[in-house]
N, C-alpha and C positions, 0 to 999 in steps of 0.2 A: 984541297979545295972542297967547299961544301956543295952538296947537290940538293936540288929540290927547294932552293930558296927563291921566293918570288919577289921581284922588285916591281913596284907599281910606280908609274910615272903619269902624273896628271897633266894633260895638255891644257894650255891656257885657253879659256873660252874665247871665241871670236867676238870682237866688239861689234856692237850694232852701229849703224850709220850715225845715230844720234850720239852715242858715246864717243865716237871718233871726233865729233865736232864740239864736244863740251868745252874744251880749252879755248877754242876760237870764240864760242858764245860768251864765255866769261870775259875774255878780252874785250869783246864788243860791248858787253854790259858795262864794264869799267869805263870805256870810252864815252858811253852815254852819260854816265855819272859825272864825268869830267867835262861835259859839254864839248866833246871833241869828235863829233860825228857829223857827217854831211851826206846829202843825197847828190850823187854825181852822175851826169849823163855820160855813158861810155858806149863804145861800139863793140858788139860781140864779134870776135874775130871769125868764128865759124860761119856766121850768117850775114854779117855786115849790118845787122839790125841795131838801132839805137835802143839802149836799155837804161833804166834807172838803177843805180847801184848804191847800196848803203856802205859807206866807207868810214874808217877811222882816219882822222886827220891830225897829224902832229907837225910841230915846227921846232927845229933845233935852234941853238943859240945864234947861229949864223943866218937864220931866217929861211933855211931850206925846208920846204913843205914836203911831207911824205903822206901819200894817200894810199891806204891799205884797204882793198876791196874785201867785203865780208859776205854780202848777200845781194841778190838781184831781185827786183820786183818782176812780177809777171806782166807781160804785155797782152793780156787777155784775161778771161774769167778763170781764176784758179780752181773754182769748183768744177769747171768743165775739163780742166787740164790734169787734175790730180784725183787719186783715189786715196782718201785717208784710211788709217787703220780702223778696224772695227772694234 
């Protein structure tokens, strides 16, 4: 057995929040290009508040409609609710 040999293992870098959502963003972008996006009024379960949600909307051959939520609009001034990166 050899001694003194160093094995380096590189850890995967942690993905940023934006990187984690890139695939969903691309799916939503494709839905916009196919004119398959709608603005749907939903109720937020945790608060009971009515919110506007951007959804991809698809219909299969049997006519079943699937609504996939992607993003919600702010019910207030987003400039007062968020701190953007510098």
